FIGU-86315 format. One record per residue (C-alpha): residue number from 1; residue in one letter; chain; x, y, z. Coordinates in steps of 0.1 Angstrom, whole numbers. Example, Ala and Ser with C-alpha at 12.3 -4.5 7.8 and 13.67 -1.06 7.14 Angstrom:
1;a;A;123;-45;78
2;s;A;137;-11;71
//
This chain:
1;m;A;-668;-316;529
2;v;A;-651;-346;527
3;s;A;-680;-363;535
4;q;A;-698;-341;506
5;a;A;-672;-352;482
6;f;A;-678;-388;488
7;e;A;-716;-386;488
8;a;A;-710;-367;456
9;v;A;-697;-397;444
10;l;A;-723;-421;452
11;r;A;-749;-394;439
12;r;A;-733;-399;406
13;m;A;-732;-434;408
14;l;A;-770;-443;420
15;g;A;-787;-409;406
16;p;A;-808;-393;400
17;h;A;-812;-408;370
18;v;A;-800;-385;336
19;e;A;-801;-395;305
20;g;A;-769;-402;281
21;g;A;-738;-414;294
22;p;A;-731;-446;318
23;l;A;-739;-432;348
24;p;A;-757;-434;371
25;l;A;-750;-474;377
26;f;A;-786;-479;379
27;d;A;-815;-462;388
28;i;A;-827;-470;421
29;e;A;-854;-446;427
30;p;A;-882;-468;414
31;w;A;-873;-495;441
32;l;A;-884;-474;465
33;d;A;-917;-478;458
34;s;A;-914;-513;452
35;d;A;-933;-539;466
36;e;A;-909;-560;477
37;p;A;-901;-547;513
38;v;A;-868;-560;515
39;a;A;-859;-542;479
40;a;A;-877;-508;494
41;l;A;-848;-510;519
42;g;A;-817;-518;501
43;a;A;-831;-487;480
44;a;A;-836;-465;507
45;f;A;-801;-473;526
46;l;A;-787;-467;491
47;v;A;-802;-431;485
48;a;A;-794;-425;521
49;s;A;-759;-430;517
50;c;A;-756;-400;488
51;g;A;-769;-376;518
52;p;A;-792;-349;521
53;s;A;-783;-333;488
54;h;A;-802;-363;474
55;p;A;-839;-352;464
56;l;A;-851;-385;479
57;f;A;-833;-382;510
58;e;A;-858;-374;535
59;r;A;-882;-402;521
60;a;A;-853;-425;522
61;s;A;-848;-417;560
62;e;A;-880;-425;569
63;l;A;-883;-460;551
64;l;A;-857;-467;571
65;v;A;-868;-458;601
66;e;A;-899;-474;595
67;p;A;-897;-503;565
68;g;A;-931;-515;559
69;g;A;-938;-551;553
70;d;A;-925;-581;568
71;v;A;-887;-575;568
72;p;A;-858;-594;588
73;e;A;-851;-569;621
74;a;A;-816;-578;616
75;l;A;-814;-563;576
76;g;A;-830;-527;593
77;q;A;-805;-524;622
78;l;A;-775;-533;596
79;y;A;-788;-504;571
80;r;A;-793;-478;601
81;s;A;-761;-486;615
82;g;A;-746;-489;585
83;l;A;-750;-456;573
84;t;A;-729;-440;608
85;l;A;-704;-467;602
86;i;A;-695;-456;566
87;g;A;-702;-418;577
88;d;A;-671;-429;606
89;e;A;-652;-452;583
90;i;A;-646;-426;555
91;g;A;-635;-399;579
92;r;A;-610;-421;596
93;v;A;-593;-430;561
94;v;A;-593;-393;547
95;k;A;-579;-382;581
96;t;A;-551;-412;583
97;d;A;-545;-417;543
98;g;A;-533;-390;516
99;d;A;-534;-412;491
100;f;A;-572;-417;493
101;t;A;-583;-385;496
102;e;A;-564;-373;467
103;g;A;-577;-401;446
104;l;A;-615;-394;460
105;s;A;-608;-352;449
106;a;A;-597;-369;418
107;v;A;-626;-391;412
108;v;A;-652;-365;424
109;e;A;-634;-341;395
110;r;A;-634;-369;369
111;l;A;-669;-378;379
112;s;A;-686;-343;374
113;a;A;-675;-336;345
114;d;A;-693;-366;330
115;g;A;-720;-365;303
116;p;A;-726;-374;268
117;g;A;-697;-371;243
118;s;A;-673;-372;276
119;g;A;-656;-400;268
120;l;A;-665;-422;296
121;d;A;-683;-457;286
122;a;A;-687;-483;308
123;v;A;-650;-496;312
124;a;A;-641;-468;317
125;t;A;-667;-453;344
126;a;A;-659;-487;365
127;e;A;-621;-482;361
128;v;A;-627;-444;376
129;l;A;-643;-459;402
130;w;A;-624;-489;409
131;s;A;-596;-463;417
132;l;A;-615;-456;451
133;f;A;-635;-486;461
134;f;A;-613;-511;441
135;p;A;-574;-499;430
136;e;A;-566;-536;426
137;a;A;-588;-541;395
138;v;A;-578;-506;381
139;g;A;-554;-510;345
140;i;A;-560;-547;342
141;i;A;-587;-547;314
142;g;A;-568;-538;282
143;h;A;-534;-551;291
144;e;A;-538;-585;304
145;a;A;-508;-603;290
146;r;A;-484;-573;305
147;r;A;-497;-579;336
148;e;A;-495;-613;335
149;a;A;-458;-612;328
150;e;A;-455;-585;354
151;l;A;-465;-607;382
152;r;A;-447;-640;370
153;d;A;-420;-612;377
154;t;A;-427;-605;412
155;r;A;-434;-639;422
156;t;A;-400;-650;407
157;v;A;-382;-669;437
158;t;A;-338;-677;429
159;i;A;-337;-709;442
160;t;A;-302;-711;468
161;q;A;-303;-747;476
162;l;A;-331;-775;469
163;r;A;-341;-795;492
164;p;A;-317;-822;493
165;d;A;-338;-850;510
166;p;A;-373;-843;489
167;i;A;-405;-866;491
168;m;A;-399;-900;472
169;d;A;-426;-920;481
170;p;A;-458;-901;488
171;s;A;-479;-929;499
172;r;A;-455;-938;519
173;q;A;-440;-904;530
174;v;A;-472;-881;524
175;l;A;-506;-878;551
176;f;A;-536;-874;521
177;t;A;-562;-854;531
178;s;A;-596;-841;524
179;n;A;-630;-826;542
180;v;A;-661;-841;539
181;l;A;-690;-814;542
182;l;A;-726;-824;554
183;t;A;-760;-809;549
184;v;A;-796;-822;556
185;p;A;-814;-838;525
186;s;A;-823;-823;494
187;s;A;-863;-820;498
188;k;A;-864;-843;466
189;h;A;-849;-871;490
190;p;A;-882;-876;515
191;i;A;-861;-888;547
192;e;A;-884;-920;554
193;d;A;-872;-931;518
194;l;A;-831;-929;527
195;a;A;-815;-966;528
196;y;A;-802;-959;559
197;p;A;-803;-976;595
198;q;A;-839;-962;614
199;a;A;-815;-944;642
200;m;A;-799;-924;612
201;r;A;-829;-915;596
202;d;A;-841;-903;632
203;d;A;-812;-880;634
204;l;A;-818;-867;602
205;l;A;-850;-858;608
206;r;A;-840;-839;640
207;a;A;-813;-821;622
208;t;A;-839;-809;595
209;g;A;-859;-787;619
210;e;A;-826;-766;634
211;d;A;-812;-738;622
212;q;A;-783;-737;600
213;i;A;-753;-727;620
214;f;A;-724;-731;593
215;w;A;-727;-721;545
216;y;A;-700;-744;531
217;d;A;-698;-737;489
218;h;A;-713;-772;481
219;p;A;-720;-796;515
220;i;A;-727;-831;502
221;q;A;-766;-833;508
222;i;A;-769;-865;528
223;g;A;-791;-891;508
224;v;A;-776;-880;468
225;e;A;-770;-907;448
226;p;A;-738;-921;445
227;a;A;-728;-907;412
228;a;A;-735;-872;428
229;n;A;-717;-880;458
230;e;A;-686;-862;464
231;l;A;-674;-884;491
232;v;A;-678;-915;471
233;y;A;-667;-898;439
234;g;A;-632;-882;454
235;l;A;-624;-909;471
236;r;A;-625;-929;444
237;g;A;-604;-905;420
238;l;A;-576;-907;447
239;d;A;-578;-946;452
240;d;A;-574;-948;414
241;a;A;-545;-925;417
242;v;A;-528;-948;439
243;a;A;-537;-979;416
244;f;A;-521;-958;384
245;e;A;-488;-949;402
246;r;A;-486;-988;412
247;q;A;-484;-999;382
248;r;A;-458;-975;373
249;a;A;-437;-984;405
250;p;A;-448;-1015;421
251;s;A;-432;-1011;451
252;i;A;-455;-982;456
253;g;A;-482;-990;490
254;p;A;-521;-979;498
255;a;A;-518;-941;507
256;t;A;-533;-932;537
257;c;A;-559;-906;536
258;v;A;-579;-884;563
259;l;A;-610;-869;567
260;s;A;-627;-846;588
261;v;A;-663;-841;588
262;s;A;-676;-812;589
263;v;A;-717;-803;591
264;t;A;-743;-776;586
265;h;A;-767;-780;616
266;a;A;-755;-791;650
267;g;A;-780;-826;648
268;l;A;-757;-840;623
269;r;A;-726;-843;643
270;r;A;-744;-875;658
271;l;A;-748;-894;627
272;g;A;-716;-877;604
273;r;A;-688;-913;611
274;s;A;-719;-935;606
275;y;A;-730;-917;571
276;v;A;-689;-919;555
277;e;A;-690;-958;565
278;e;A;-724;-962;552
279;e;A;-716;-945;521
280;l;A;-685;-959;517
281;t;A;-692;-998;523
282;r;A;-720;-993;495
283;s;A;-694;-981;473
284;g;A;-672;-1010;474
285;g;A;-634;-1014;487
286;l;A;-610;-988;485
287;p;A;-576;-1014;479
288;d;A;-554;-986;479
289;l;A;-565;-960;505
290;d;A;-564;-962;545
291;v;A;-591;-947;555
292;f;A;-594;-928;589
293;v;A;-626;-904;599
294;f;A;-620;-874;623
295;t;A;-656;-863;636
296;e;A;-652;-836;665
297;e;A;-663;-860;688
298;a;A;-629;-878;678
299;t;A;-607;-845;683
300;d;A;-621;-838;714
301;r;A;-608;-875;726
302;l;A;-572;-863;712
303;i;A;-571;-835;732
304;d;A;-586;-849;765
305;e;A;-569;-882;762
306;v;A;-535;-867;749
307;l;A;-529;-829;742
308;g;A;-542;-822;773
309;p;A;-521;-848;793
310;a;A;-491;-840;774
311;a;A;-495;-799;780
312;e;A;-499;-810;817
313;r;A;-473;-834;824
314;y;A;-441;-819;804
315;l;A;-457;-781;799
316;q;A;-472;-774;834
317;v;A;-503;-763;818
318;g;A;-535;-775;835
319;g;A;-553;-796;823
320;n;A;-587;-779;819
321;e;A;-566;-747;808
322;a;A;-549;-769;780
323;a;A;-579;-786;767
324;a;A;-598;-754;766
325;s;A;-577;-735;748
326;l;A;-572;-762;722
327;r;A;-610;-770;721
328;a;A;-611;-735;704
329;v;A;-588;-745;676
330;f;A;-582;-780;672
331;g;A;-614;-796;654
332;v;A;-636;-800;625
333;d;A;-666;-784;631
334;g;A;-674;-748;623
335;a;A;-661;-724;594
336;y;A;-633;-735;571
337;g;A;-608;-722;594
338;r;A;-610;-750;619
339;h;A;-617;-778;599
340;y;A;-583;-767;573
341;s;A;-561;-762;602
342;f;A;-566;-793;615
343;l;A;-560;-814;584
344;k;A;-525;-796;583
345;a;A;-518;-800;619
346;i;A;-528;-835;619
347;s;A;-498;-844;605
348;a;A;-473;-835;629
349;l;A;-495;-853;653
350;w;A;-490;-884;632
351;q;A;-454;-882;625
352;v;A;-452;-878;661
353;l;A;-473;-905;673
354;v;A;-486;-930;648
355;d;A;-457;-929;618
356;p;A;-425;-910;624
357;a;A;-418;-919;578
358;v;A;-449;-893;574
359;k;A;-430;-860;558
360;g;A;-460;-842;545
361;t;A;-494;-836;540
362;f;A;-513;-827;509
363;k;A;-547;-813;509
364;i;A;-575;-821;485
365;d;A;-607;-819;479
366;l;A;-637;-841;472
367;d;A;-642;-832;439
368;q;A;-610;-832;423
369;v;A;-588;-861;410
370;f;A;-553;-864;390
371;p;A;-562;-870;359
372;q;A;-532;-893;355
373;e;A;-526;-900;321
374;v;A;-531;-868;312
375;l;A;-501;-857;337
376;v;A;-480;-881;321
377;a;A;-488;-872;285
378;e;A;-488;-834;288
379;a;A;-463;-829;321
380;g;A;-442;-855;318
381;a;A;-448;-870;350
382;s;A;-478;-887;373
383;a;A;-491;-870;400
384;f;A;-467;-887;425
385;e;A;-435;-880;407
386;l;A;-444;-842;404
387;l;A;-449;-842;444
388;a;A;-413;-855;444
389;t;A;-398;-821;432
390;p;A;-371;-811;449
391;l;A;-381;-772;454
392;w;A;-407;-784;481
393;g;A;-385;-778;512
394;g;A;-360;-759;493
395;q;A;-343;-721;501
396;g;A;-342;-690;484
397;r;A;-345;-652;477
398;d;A;-377;-638;460
399;a;A;-375;-609;440
400;m;A;-370;-583;464
401;g;A;-343;-602;478
402;r;A;-355;-618;505
403;p;A;-353;-650;521
404;v;A;-382;-673;515
405;e;A;-386;-711;527
406;l;A;-406;-732;501
407;g;A;-417;-752;528
408;m;A;-449;-756;516
409;v;A;-463;-768;474
410;a;A;-491;-758;453
411;g;A;-509;-770;425
412;a;A;-535;-757;401
413;l;A;-565;-770;386
414;v;A;-582;-775;354
415;n;A;-624;-778;345
416;e;A;-636;-813;335
417;r;A;-652;-793;305
418;d;A;-619;-777;294
419;i;A;-595;-806;300
420;g;A;-601;-813;264
421;r;A;-584;-781;254
422;g;A;-554;-792;271
423;l;A;-541;-795;307
424;f;A;-526;-763;312
425;t;A;-563;-745;304
426;p;A;-565;-722;330
427;d;A;-599;-725;353
428;a;A;-611;-685;353
429;d;A;-614;-664;322
430;y;A;-616;-626;319
431;p;A;-653;-614;324
432;s;A;-662;-603;287
433;r;A;-688;-580;295
434;a;A;-689;-544;316
435;p;A;-689;-546;354
436;a;A;-724;-545;372
437;a;A;-735;-517;387
438;d;A;-721;-541;424
439;e;A;-691;-552;406
440;c;A;-677;-512;401
441;v;A;-675;-517;438
442;f;A;-657;-546;441
443;f;A;-647;-571;412
444;s;A;-629;-603;426
445;a;A;-632;-620;393
446;l;A;-603;-599;376
447;p;A;-576;-601;397
448;r;A;-589;-634;405
449;t;A;-581;-646;370
450;l;A;-555;-625;364
451;s;A;-540;-640;393
452;t;A;-549;-675;378
453;r;A;-532;-672;349
454;a;A;-500;-659;360
455;e;A;-494;-679;393
456;m;A;-511;-712;385
457;m;A;-503;-722;345
458;e;A;-466;-709;348
459;r;A;-447;-743;333
460;y;A;-415;-739;339
461;d;A;-401;-736;303
462;s;A;-380;-705;298
463;l;A;-351;-691;312
464;e;A;-366;-663;335
465;r;A;-380;-696;355
466;d;A;-365;-731;348
467;g;A;-382;-753;380
468;l;A;-341;-755;389
469;r;A;-326;-721;393
470;t;A;-356;-703;393
471;c;A;-393;-708;401
472;l;A;-426;-692;412
473;e;A;-439;-686;447
474;r;A;-476;-693;451
475;v;A;-499;-666;471
476;h;A;-531;-673;454
477;v;A;-537;-711;463
478;t;A;-571;-736;464
479;g;A;-581;-750;488
480;g;A;-572;-784;477
481;t;A;-541;-789;461
482;n;A;-517;-779;480
483;g;A;-494;-794;507
484;i;A;-471;-785;536
485;l;A;-439;-800;549
486;v;A;-441;-813;585
487;d;A;-408;-801;598
488;a;A;-417;-764;585
489;l;A;-452;-768;600
490;r;A;-430;-776;632
491;r;A;-412;-746;629
492;h;A;-436;-719;618
493;r;A;-467;-736;633
494;p;A;-491;-712;606
495;f;A;-530;-716;610
496;t;A;-564;-702;594
497;p;A;-582;-682;622
498;s;A;-614;-707;631
499;f;A;-641;-681;627
500;i;A;-628;-680;588
501;g;A;-656;-691;568
502;r;A;-645;-690;533
503;a;A;-605;-684;515
504;e;A;-593;-704;547
505;d;A;-563;-712;519
506;q;A;-558;-675;516
507;a;A;-558;-668;549
508;y;A;-536;-695;559
509;i;A;-507;-678;542
510;l;A;-516;-645;562
511;s;A;-503;-661;598
512;t;A;-467;-671;578
513;l;A;-457;-634;574
514;s;A;-431;-624;598
515;p;A;-405;-596;593
516;e;A;-381;-622;609
517;g;A;-359;-649;595
518;a;A;-371;-667;561
519;r;A;-409;-662;547
520;l;A;-427;-697;545
521;t;A;-439;-697;507
522;y;A;-454;-720;489
523;a;A;-436;-734;454
524;h;A;-456;-734;425
525;a;A;-450;-772;414
526;a;A;-456;-766;376
527;g;A;-481;-794;357
528;l;A;-493;-811;396
529;i;A;-529;-803;385
530;m;A;-563;-817;393
531;r;A;-591;-823;369
532;h;A;-618;-801;390
533;d;A;-656;-819;382
534;k;A;-679;-804;409
535;e;A;-703;-786;379
536;a;A;-701;-822;363
537;f;A;-716;-839;390
538;a;A;-727;-817;421
539;g;A;-748;-791;402
540;e;A;-775;-793;428
541;a;A;-754;-796;458
542;i;A;-738;-760;445
543;a;A;-775;-746;437
544;a;A;-783;-753;477
545;a;A;-757;-737;479
546;q;A;-762;-706;466
547;v;A;-777;-685;497
548;g;A;-742;-688;514
549;n;A;-718;-678;487
550;t;A;-735;-650;478
551;v;A;-726;-636;514
552;g;A;-691;-648;514
553;d;A;-672;-625;497
554;d;A;-684;-596;523
555;i;A;-673;-610;553
556;r;A;-640;-624;534
557;i;A;-636;-588;529
558;l;A;-641;-576;563
559;y;A;-620;-599;580
560;f;A;-593;-602;557
561;s;A;-591;-560;560
562;a;A;-594;-570;599
563;y;A;-565;-597;598
564;g;A;-546;-570;575
565;d;A;-545;-541;603
566;v;A;-534;-563;629
567;i;A;-505;-579;610
568;a;A;-495;-548;600
569;g;A;-472;-534;622
570;s;A;-464;-568;645
571;s;A;-431;-581;653
572;h;A;-418;-600;683
573;p;A;-407;-579;711
574;s;A;-370;-591;704
575;s;A;-370;-586;668
576;t;A;-344;-562;655
577;e;A;-363;-563;624
578;a;A;-384;-531;614
579;p;A;-422;-541;615
580;l;A;-443;-552;587
581;d;A;-465;-526;574
582;r;A;-495;-529;555
583;a;A;-484;-511;524
584;a;A;-457;-540;521
585;i;A;-482;-571;532
586;k;A;-506;-553;499
587;s;A;-476;-555;475
588;l;A;-470;-589;485
589;l;A;-506;-606;484
590;d;A;-519;-583;456
591;p;A;-540;-588;435
592;f;A;-559;-618;445
593;t;A;-550;-624;477
594;g;A;-547;-588;491
595;c;A;-584;-570;472
596;f;A;-599;-584;497
597;m;A;-580;-561;524
598;s;A;-598;-531;515
599;r;A;-587;-495;529
600;i;A;-624;-489;535
601;p;A;-640;-522;535
602;v;A;-673;-512;558
603;t;A;-682;-490;530
604;v;A;-676;-515;502
605;v;A;-695;-546;522
606;l;A;-724;-527;525
607;l;A;-730;-507;494
608;r;A;-723;-539;474
609;f;A;-747;-557;496
610;a;A;-775;-537;495
611;l;A;-766;-528;452
612;r;A;-767;-569;450
613;s;A;-796;-571;469
614;v;A;-816;-541;450
615;l;A;-803;-560;414
616;t;A;-817;-593;426
617;f;A;-852;-580;429
618;a;A;-842;-565;395
619;a;A;-835;-595;380
620;g;A;-868;-612;391
621;r;A;-847;-636;417
622;n;A;-875;-626;444
623;e;A;-871;-659;463
624;l;A;-833;-655;462
625;g;A;-830;-619;471
626;r;A;-854;-623;503
627;e;A;-833;-651;512
628;v;A;-798;-636;505
629;a;A;-809;-606;524
630;e;A;-823;-624;557
631;n;A;-793;-644;557
632;g;A;-764;-618;548
633;a;A;-774;-596;572
634;q;A;-771;-616;601
635;r;A;-741;-630;589
636;i;A;-726;-594;579
637;s;A;-735;-583;619
638;d;A;-717;-609;636
639;a;A;-690;-600;609
640;l;A;-685;-564;618
641;a;A;-692;-570;656
642;l;A;-662;-594;653
643;t;A;-639;-567;632
644;t;A;-649;-532;643
645;d;A;-629;-529;676
646;r;A;-596;-537;656
647;h;A;-578;-543;693
648;a;A;-602;-568;701
649;f;A;-600;-584;669
650;g;A;-564;-589;675
651;a;A;-568;-603;706
652;v;A;-589;-632;693
653;i;A;-559;-640;666
654;d;A;-532;-639;695
655;r;A;-553;-659;717
656;e;A;-558;-687;689
657;r;A;-516;-681;676
658;r;A;-508;-692;716
659;a;A;-529;-724;712
660;w;A;-517;-736;682
661;h;A;-480;-729;703
662;l;A;-493;-748;729
663;y;A;-506;-777;704
664;y;A;-469;-778;686
665;d;A;-453;-773;723
666;a;A;-472;-807;734
667;l;A;-460;-825;701
668;d;A;-420;-815;708
669;a;A;-424;-825;738
670;l;A;-438;-856;741
671;e;A;-416;-863;706
672;q;A;-385;-857;728
673;a;A;-401;-879;761
674;i;A;-411;-909;743
675;g;A;-376;-911;727
676;a;A;-361;-912;762
677;s;A;-384;-938;769
678;e;A;-401;-921;796
679;a;A;-433;-942;805
680;d;A;-461;-913;805
681;a;A;-455;-901;772
682;l;A;-455;-936;761
683;t;A;-489;-940;773
684;i;A;-501;-909;760
685;r;A;-486;-925;726
686;r;A;-505;-957;729
687;r;A;-538;-939;736
688;a;A;-537;-914;708
689;q;A;-529;-947;685
690;e;A;-560;-959;700
691;i;A;-581;-931;689
692;v;A;-569;-935;651
693;r;A;-576;-970;649
694;a;A;-614;-962;661
695;a;A;-610;-935;634
696;a;A;-603;-959;606
697;v;A;-629;-968;580
698;r;A;-631;-1007;584
699;s;A;-655;-1015;555
700;v;A;-628;-1002;529
701;t;A;-588;-1012;535
702;g;A;-559;-1002;518
703;h;A;-547;-1041;523
704;g;A;-562;-1059;498
705;g;A;-592;-1069;517
706;d;A;-569;-1084;546
707;g;A;-583;-1065;574
708;p;A;-594;-1033;585
709;a;A;-570;-1003;583
710;s;A;-547;-994;610
711;p;A;-518;-972;614
712;r;A;-488;-984;592
713;g;A;-461;-963;617
714;e;A;-466;-987;641
715;a;A;-451;-1017;627
716;s;A;-427;-994;605
717;a;A;-411;-974;630
718;d;A;-407;-1006;651
719;l;A;-421;-990;683
720;p;A;-413;-1005;718
721;s;A;-445;-1020;737
722;d;A;-452;-999;768
//
């Protein structure tokens, strides 16, 4: 009966078509006869999911078994297996979640009464369906201001202690980091015409013949004009920001910037560093930056020559065993999770082995710049002055009275096209149209806008939150414009799982959730806003990444839902604290980050994917529809294989957590041995510094052009010679 109830909901959503009223959401029946085999197969899956009571069920089932035309095998297999997966998931949730079962009955009753004159318009219909598929969106439309105020209250922290020794000189104490994402040249730029050395062009030609292995939001297309190149644009913006700071405080020196280089094709690994040096050399100097570039080759050297030997010498972990564990998590190639974790973790290595003056790290994206003059005019301080907030590193209690440590910091973004309206113009607007069919199943834009406006636009200009006695903790952060103190990093050891390919910033905070001690969280730095310029100069790269991005949220739903299940109920064996539960996790992370933790993730993903596929063809975008279907089917299948078995998925998370513990334990042991002037430790430190020197971009320098960049900590820390 329960299965029949769910199928009844789908039949009202997807047809058969009736006159009047907002349902069905989309008339799927004509698409069974589509000349586009991919669209017809998507329609068949949707009809079959409605169950045998749908008049076209038998016909749809036959088409699923024997799809016509040139249909990717992975797509057919995904849809066929998907019907079973949905049935199993709904049956399991109904048995274990009384609220879901009750809600399902209410939706069936509400939709069965729908018809002309029933009072259900498009938005009301969406609200009914969201209550089942996407409850995080319920009650926002029409109540936006109240929901924003409620969320700010939920995020309010009462300060018990500001950091007594806050960051004072970000140029000296903060390691700025960013990631360079590289992909093959656009077809508009023939490789033979690119002004690179012949060896680079040969490598590029080989790489273009390979299959893509990783997808990013808007990677740099090698060969793109300098004006559209994020690498040049972002570093020039950071260099200008430091120059602005030096005008206000002449004692400020060059800032250190660590870049990771991640690639979409394996063949690009051979030329990643060469490309960065070529482009930065052409762009002229960066007099206020010291730039260091880390490729997978460089991170492998750190493992083989530094971390592995340290683990073997001081932790009694075999060198090969340590190297294998560390390679799984410490590196820059692959999904976003790998380079995101690396760009945080490298600051701990830097503090121990390169420059002990480093107290924190702050990540920017290269399509973002500090609008310094606007910051001073509207926020009352420059970027570095805003980073010096004593909130970063403070202690407090959250809205529930639980202890929190504000060891991380987060700023916000303003779109380049909006900054003329004011610095505090949110980069998200509430949707002004009725939700599309697929958005009645999942509509992250709605809670994202709520979260953006409530969290990121807080100014600390009220008695409720003044930035001294009270502040806002951040859950929703962006991939850039956030940082962490090294001491918090080394104690809490957060990480993003290496397989996370989207929302790596949101996944990072999941690893900090624990029932023990003060919870690590982000302090909101009011006014620390970067201008987001991607649409102003990277339009071609964004368009090229559309296929990969289209299924990004689908993968995110599967990963975050599984991750939430793994975290729920977890606690240290010796802990006396009550374990976490899923409801508590959702309460903390909703509305935006938590909306990707679905009660029925497989159902939501497969329905949304099929609906979006057919809708793409309905909009006449046939080529995109075929590409998305082929690309998405394989990626969703891979994600399902990883997440369906929650125990196996939990084992992957636990293995990565142990690897990060090995990393930080090795650094702790090295630091202690260096303090005792132990010979092996000093040798390992020298190797680390040699690797870092080799990572320096020698064509640009933060020393006024006087010489190649080098780790400044050697001189400032008065390190002894080995």
